[in-house]
N, C-alpha and C positions, 0 to 999 in steps of 0.2 A: 596517292601512290598508284592506284589502278589506272587513273587517267594518264599518268606519265608512262606507265607500262604499255598501254595499248595505243595511245595516240601520240606519245612522244616521238617514236621513230618515223612518223609520217612527216615528210618535209612540207614546209609552208609554200604557198604559191599565191600569186596575184589573182584576185577574183575579178572578172570583167564587170564593169559597171552595168547595172540593169537599166534598160530603157523603160521607164514607167509611163503609161498612158495617162495623160492629164484628164481629170474628170471635168465634164462640161458644167457650166454654171446652172443649167436647167432653168434659166430665166423664163418665167411665164409658162413653164411646162410642168405638168404633173402626171406621173404614171399612176393609174389606179388599178389595183389588183384585188379582185373579188373571188375568194376561194371557199368552197364548201367541202366538208369532209365528215364522215361518220365518226371519226376519232375526236372531233371537237364537240364539247358539251355546251360551252357558253361563247357567245359572239365576242370577238375582240377587234378593236380598231387600233391601227398604228399609223401615226403621221410622222414622216421622216423628213427632216430639213438638213440640207448640206451645211456643214459648219467647219471652220478652220480648226486644225489641231495645234498643238504647242509649237511645233516647228514652223508652221506657217504664220501664226499670229499669237505669240505668247500671252499678251495681255487679254486678248479676246478669249482665248482658251481658258484662262483662269476665271474670267468673269462668267463664262458659260458653265463652268464647274459649279460655281456658287449658285447660279440661276437654276441649274438642275436640282440642286439640294432644296432650294426654296420652293420649287414647283412640286416635287414629289419624292423628296429624300426621306421623309418620315411620315408617321401617322398624322402629324399636325401640319404638314406642308400644305401649301395653298390649294393645289388641285386635288390632292388626296382628301383633304378635309371637305372640300366642296362637293365632290362627286360621290365619295364613299361614305362619309359620315353625315354630312348635312342633308344633301339631296337623296342619298341612298339609291342612286341609279347605277352604280358600278360596284363590283365586288373587289376590284383591284385597279390601281393606277401606278404606272412606273415611268420614270424618265431614264433614258439610256444615253449617256455621253461620257466619253473618256478622251482626254487629249493626247493619250499615248498612241500614236499611229504613224505610219510612214505616208500613207495616202490620206486624202481628205476624209474627215469623219462625218457621221450623221448624228444629229441630235433628234432622238425619237421620243414621241409621247405615245404611250400605249395604255389603253383602257379596256377592261373587261366588263361588258354590259350585263346588267341584270335584266330578266325578261320583261320588266315593266316599261322599257324604253326601246325605241326603234334605232336602227343604225343612223338614219338621216337626222333624227332629233338629237342623238348623241354627238354627231359630227357638228351640228350647229352650236351645241353647248360648248364643245371643246374649242372650236374656232372662236367663239365669242370670248372665252376665257383667255385665249392666246392674244386676241386683238386687244383686250383690256390690258394685258401685260405690256404689249408694245406701246400702247398709248399712255398708260398711267404709271407703268413701272412697278417696282416693289417698294416696300417700306423699310425704314431703318431697323425696325424690330425684326423683320424677316431676315435682313442681312446679318444682323448680330447672331441670331439663332442658327442660321446656316453655317456661318464661320465656326461657331462653337462646335456644332455637330461634325463638321468636316475635319476639324483639328483635334477632336477628342482622341482618335486612334493613335495619334503621334505620341501620346503619353506612354503608350505600351509598346512602342516600336521595338524596344530591345528585349521584350519578354518572349519572343518566339522567332521563327524563321520567315514569317510572312514579309516583314519589312525588307529583309535582304533579297528575297525573291522579287518583290516589287521594284527594288532598286536596279536589279539586273534587267528587268523588263523595260524600265525607263531608259537605261543605257542602250539597250538594243534598238530603241526608237529614237536614238540620237539626242536625248535630253542631257544637257550638260550636268556634270557631277555637282557643281555648286547649286544648281536648281533643285536637284534631287535632295541634297542635304538641307535645303532651306525651304522645303515645301510649305511648312506651317507659316513661315514669314510671308511667303508669296500669297497664300490664301488670305492671310490677315491684311495684306496690303490692298486687296480689291476694294474699290469704293462703290458707293451707291450709284453714282453716275455711270461708272463702267458697267455695272450689272444692267442698269436700265438701257444703256446703249446696246448692250448685247441682246436684250429682249427685243428691242426695236429692230435691230439688224436682222434677227432671225424670223420674227413673226410678222414683219411688214410685208413678207412675200409668201407665195404659196409653197406648200411642201413639195419636195421632189417626188415623194411616193406616198400614196394612201393605200394601206393594206387593210382589207376586211376579211377576217377568218370567221366562219360561222358553221354551225351544225348543218349537215346535209339535209335538204328539204325544208330548212328554216325559212319562213316568210318574215323578213325583218320589219315589214311595215305593219304587222299586226301584233302589237305587244300584248302580253298576258295581263289580265286585270289582277289587282292585289286580292 
């Protein structure tokens, strides 16, 4: 009623098409940003790779969504378990990717270092883990678990307003209604081969951006002893 009262009298009009700048492919080019600040307590590294969104490549976007879950979507995900639980050289690891966007997306791997490891050593370990993913892929067990975790929230989609909000967000990013309504089936349709192809596509190249955030005055090459 309020929307009709205040916005109803406003006449509709054609909106001019926005000319959007195409992102370059960053082939063989990596931007490195090294920043120190007194507000930062622990050093963090983020590797960002350019990745297609749903509109650009639907199947690749779905495979990347599953790959992100496998890598760092939970406490037992591959990289989280390796760096946080097993090796105990990081306090946190996260993977940031969403296929809902107008422009190309980034697929980011972020890790917060513990003082026992240097920036360069952590970079080597992360790159080694990503190279292994590109070369060997993921396992069927990882795929099944990732699909289960990604699809679990759909069981509660009608219990609140979040699902409706997410649907409007997807519509705003030009995702068809039938794909919004069938997200669970789309996720379940992703195959092991598709996820492995996505990993190879992404991690066989250098990241577009490497960001290092560290405490001011921190010498990253001299780790503290246990």
